[in-house]
C-alpha positions as MATLAB code, in Angstrom:
seq = 'MALASEHSAIRIELAYAQNDNLLFQERIYRENASLWLHKSLAGIVIKAAKTLKEHGYRLILYDGLRTIEAQRKMLQTEIVRHNPHWLEEPRLLSPPGAGAHPRGMAIDCSLETPDGILVDMGTPFDFLSENAEPEHNPAHRDHPYHPDQIIKNRSILNDAMTSAASELKTELVLLPQEWWDFRLPSHIYEAYEPLHDRDLPPPVQMTNQDL';
ca = [
     -13.708   -0.501    7.336;
     -13.230   -3.677    5.320;
     -13.039   -3.383    1.556;
     -14.359   -5.943   -0.869;
     -14.939   -5.948   -4.613;
     -17.181   -3.021   -5.547;
     -19.129   -4.003   -8.684;
     -15.879   -5.306  -10.272;
     -14.241   -1.865   -9.853;
     -11.866   -3.225   -7.197;
      -9.837   -6.404   -6.883;
      -8.110   -7.175   -3.595;
      -4.854   -9.096   -3.665;
      -3.584   -8.858   -0.102;
       0.115   -9.260   -0.817;
       1.360  -10.212    2.631;
      -1.239  -12.952    3.062;
       0.621  -14.829    0.305;
       3.875  -16.762    0.468;
       5.179  -15.399   -2.826;
       5.025  -11.667   -2.126;
       7.860   -9.860   -3.881;
       9.631   -8.181   -0.993;
       9.598  -10.645    1.911;
       9.010  -13.919    0.017;
       7.109  -15.391    2.941;
       3.646  -14.922    4.384;
       3.233  -12.188    7.009;
      -0.538  -12.050    7.565;
      -3.029  -14.759    8.404;
      -3.919  -16.675    5.272;
      -7.550  -15.532    5.551;
      -6.770  -11.924    6.540;
      -8.853   -9.110    5.060;
      -7.884   -5.641    3.894;
      -8.970   -2.915    6.315;
      -8.808    0.879    6.010;
      -9.817    3.887    8.032;
     -13.212    4.995    6.731;
     -11.863    8.313    5.369;
      -9.317    6.571    3.177;
     -11.758    3.813    2.231;
     -14.120    6.457    0.861;
     -11.360    7.837   -1.358;
     -10.470    4.381   -2.650;
     -14.076    3.493   -3.503;
     -14.707    6.792   -5.290;
     -11.436    6.521   -7.241;
     -12.242    2.943   -8.244;
     -15.612    3.964   -9.659;
     -13.970    6.707  -11.728;
     -11.272    4.348  -12.981;
     -13.864    1.768  -14.008;
     -15.509    4.378  -16.221;
     -12.164    4.746  -18.004;
     -11.580    1.034  -18.482;
      -9.429    0.216  -15.449;
      -9.812   -1.781  -12.268;
      -8.136   -0.758   -9.019;
      -6.087   -3.527   -7.438;
      -5.401   -3.214   -3.706;
      -2.328   -4.823   -2.153;
      -2.221   -3.624    1.459;
      -3.922   -1.379    3.978;
      -3.909   -1.907    7.735;
      -0.578   -3.393    8.815;
      -0.584   -4.008   12.557;
       2.442   -3.652   14.832;
       2.753   -7.434   14.980;
       2.799   -7.614   11.186;
       5.522   -4.979   10.990;
       7.593   -6.951   13.503;
       7.152  -10.135   11.487;
       8.406   -8.296    8.412;
      11.612   -7.350   10.216;
      12.089  -10.974   11.320;
      11.905  -12.461    7.819;
      14.897  -14.290    6.402;
      15.518  -11.702    3.697;
      15.662   -8.869    6.234;
      18.004  -10.860    8.484;
      20.303  -11.218    5.465;
      20.092   -7.480    4.757;
      20.488   -5.775    8.156;
      21.515   -2.522    6.461;
      17.859   -2.097    5.459;
      17.222   -1.171    9.102;
      20.008    1.390    9.329;
      19.269    5.090    8.908;
      17.902    6.178    6.539;
      15.786    3.043    6.963;
      14.282    1.246    3.992;
      11.736   -0.485    6.280;
       9.688    1.234    8.976;
      10.008    0.226   12.636;
       6.922   -1.342   14.244;
       4.214    1.219   14.895;
       5.619    3.866   12.570;
       3.793    5.431    9.667;
       0.244    5.362    8.344;
      -0.165    1.629    7.674;
      -0.506    0.552   11.338;
      -3.396    2.999   11.640;
      -5.169    1.791    8.475;
      -4.453    5.165    6.871;
      -2.319    4.071    3.898;
      -3.263    2.061    0.835;
      -0.938    0.315   -1.605;
      -2.593   -0.020   -4.990;
      -2.188   -0.231   -8.747;
      -4.194   -0.610  -11.942;
      -5.210   -3.506  -14.131;
      -7.477   -4.015  -17.087;
     -10.926   -5.560  -16.524;
      -9.538   -8.911  -17.682;
      -6.742   -8.815  -15.103;
      -3.722   -7.580  -17.058;
      -1.518   -5.373  -14.900;
      -0.873   -1.857  -16.184;
       2.862   -1.150  -16.531;
       3.935    1.242  -13.779;
       7.668    0.924  -14.387;
       8.265   -1.430  -11.453;
       6.159   -4.055   -9.703;
       4.470   -3.227   -6.407;
       6.938   -3.419   -3.499;
      10.038   -2.931   -5.633;
      12.796   -2.007   -3.186;
      15.751    0.079   -4.321;
      18.887    0.179   -2.192;
      19.205    3.846   -3.156;
      15.967    5.736   -2.548;
      17.003    8.861   -4.465;
      14.803    9.568   -7.522;
      17.589    9.133  -10.085;
      18.431    5.644   -8.807;
      15.011    4.414   -7.731;
      12.609    3.555  -10.589;
       9.770    3.234   -8.050;
      10.180    6.894   -7.089;
       7.456    9.191   -8.391;
      10.122   11.589   -9.702;
      12.338    9.009  -11.400;
      13.564   10.844  -14.536;
      14.076    7.955  -16.954;
      10.657    6.388  -17.483;
       9.090    6.409  -20.952;
       6.029    8.547  -21.542;
       3.581    5.644  -21.338;
       4.639    4.724  -17.794;
       4.403    8.372  -16.739;
       0.893    8.452  -18.224;
      -0.111    5.222  -16.465;
       1.023    6.554  -13.112;
      -0.794    9.830  -13.741;
      -4.064    7.974  -14.362;
      -3.824    6.371  -10.917;
      -2.619    9.547   -9.210;
      -5.318   11.708  -10.767;
      -8.104    9.323   -9.796;
      -6.930    9.141   -6.186;
      -6.260   12.848   -5.736;
      -9.511   13.858   -7.439;
     -11.477   11.516   -5.178;
      -9.745   12.967   -2.116;
     -10.493   16.499   -3.262;
     -14.166   15.712   -3.830;
     -14.364   14.234   -0.322;
     -12.439   17.195    1.132;
      -9.784   14.896    2.564;
      -6.036   15.461    2.387;
      -4.045   12.773    0.604;
      -0.283   12.309    0.439;
       1.457   10.466   -2.407;
       4.522    8.844   -0.851;
       7.427   10.012   -3.056;
       9.541    6.847   -2.949;
       6.716    4.421   -3.791;
       4.355    5.076   -6.708;
       1.779    2.671   -5.214;
       1.488    4.297   -1.747;
      -1.300    6.805   -0.973;
      -1.906    7.917    2.613;
      -3.488   10.428    4.906;
      -1.029   13.113    6.063;
       1.058   12.651    9.201;
      -0.776   15.324   11.181;
      -3.883   13.146   10.841;
      -2.493    9.661   11.379;
      -0.180   10.656   14.218;
      -3.239   11.707   16.210;
      -4.104    7.987   16.455;
      -2.259    5.183   18.217;
      -0.896    2.385   16.015;
      -2.905   -0.791   16.268;
      -1.874   -4.087   17.832;
      -3.656   -7.234   16.777;
      -4.672   -7.707   20.408;
      -6.544   -4.382   20.235;
      -8.798   -5.692   17.465;
     -11.660   -8.189   17.265;
     -10.613  -11.530   15.737;
     -11.979  -10.831   12.216;
      -9.815   -7.707   11.950;
      -6.571   -9.178   13.301;
      -3.857   -9.431   10.644;
      -1.517  -12.055   12.123;
      -1.636  -15.091   14.387;
       0.907  -13.520   16.738;
       0.525  -11.541   19.939;
       3.935   -9.949   20.358;
];
């Protein structure tokens, strides 16, 4: 299911369709790629966005479906070539086909005000810490050193997403290491094969590669 702006409750900023994304610093997706999600997760996102709008926030969406080809392109970027330890266990970057993103069952998101001012979450989206442990990783949901306002801001997003999932009777996992990542549980997404671009019709394909 493709997501678009829902009565100004959602803004899509597909991070990896841009050259200046924080982590890879080069474009991964097609420039005109769209954000796609499995319909179960899309329903949660839309419901959460409507709730957040009532409380004066807009949901900003950074990434959803990430095909196998896109994951491979990420591992071939210059910054990853210069940091090969990111691919050593415990890996900081997933191998192609792993996880919920290549099944459209994970969403990366944050909050902003209606006039486009980002809400402070303690780190930007896609902040990568060399040490993933909570004490050393400010992007971790259990990082112990954030001020109360950042904890409150994260709770607003978490509560909206988890409440929407509960209302729709769908399980939702909050990835511990990344405050922006919400996904369906592994016992659901592992029942599906990860998606190649070649498996998809042209409007849904994320990259220009067929690897």
